[in-house]
C-alpha positions, 0 to 999 in steps of 0.5 A, a space after each residue: 429511453 436510453 439510460 447512461 449509469 455513470 459508476 465510480 469502482 474505488 479499486 481503480 484506485 488500488 495502485 497509489 492508494 496502496 503505495 500511499 497508505 502504507 507510506 503515511 502509516 510506516 511514516 507515522 509509526 516509525 517514527 513516533 515509535 523511533 523518537 518514543 523509544 530514544 526519549 524513553 532512554 534518557 536521551 537530550 530533546 536534540 538526540 531525540 530530533 536529531 534521530 527523528 530526522 535521520 529516521 524520516 529521511 532513511 525511511 523515506 528513503 527505504 520506502 521508495 527503493 523497497 517500492 521500486 524494487 519490489 513493484 518493478 519485480 512484479 512488473 517484470 513477472 507480468 511482462 513476461 506472461 504476456 509475452 508468453 500469450 502473445 506467443 500463444 495467440 500467435 501459435 495456437 489461435 484455436 487453442 486459445 480461444 478453447 482455453 477461453 471457453 473453457 474459462 467462462 464455463 468455469 463461471 457459470 456459461 453454458 458450453 455453447 454460450 461461453 463458445 460464443 462469448 469466446 469467439 466473439 471476444 477473440 475477434 475483437 481483442 484476443 489479447 486483452 481478453 487472455 490478459 484479463 480473464 486468464 491473467 487478471 491483468 486489467 489497465 488499473 491493477 497493472 504495476 507501476 515501480 515508478 508511482 509506488 516509489 514517488 507516492 511512498 516516498 511522499 507519504 512516507 515523509 508526510 506522516 513521519 513529519 506530524 510527530 517530528 513536528 510534536 517533538 520541535 512543539 514540545 519539551 523533553 518532558 513531554 515528547 513521550 506523551 504528546 507523540 505517543 497520543 498525537 500519533 496514535 490520532 494521526 494513526 485514526 486519522 488515516 484509518 478512517 481517511 483510507 477506509 473512506 476512499 476505498 470505500 470500506 468501513 470506516 471504524 474497522 479501518 481506524 481500529 486496525 491502524 491505530 491498534 497496530 500503532 499503539 502495539 509498536 508505541 508500547 514495545 518501543 517505549 519499553 525497549 527505551 525505558 529497560 536501555 535507560 534502567 541498563 544504562 544507568 
């Protein structure tokens, strides 16, 4: 009797998940911190709102551009390494077979078994074997600049939009406590959901995200209050 086992591994989600969590987290923290800092300086509600919307737009564009450039650089390095490997396979096939064998020996296989595995894999897909086992490049974690840029921008807008909505719904006197508390709640939800989707400890994810969010809000609020004191 044959048994078919279907396994879903969380590592396949790394590409889009990293960008989306980073974007949403940055959107909430940076925009909420901006709102709290500006509000603490004694600015009017309209000024706070303008600053928040400007921060949302600028942040989304910055996230998209930054992610695209950084991930493009990673993709260029991967392409260069893969092209170098392709040339080496064409010019020194036997040497690359020995190199693959040595990799498997270093991972615990006996030399005879490692040699057999390496030669079988070289017959089947030499380039794929070296990309995976020598360069650690596999399809699900290859750099995708466009995916990273779009995901980061959209998630930043969603994250940043949450504290902006709170500003719309509150008076100037309520902005600091309402935005602070709601943003910490948003961060807790984000940390929990991200940990759950990634198969990690939910409470650890919540703590990690909310702690740094509280630190950022406290620092910017302090700067805002100090600025107000210095001006007056």
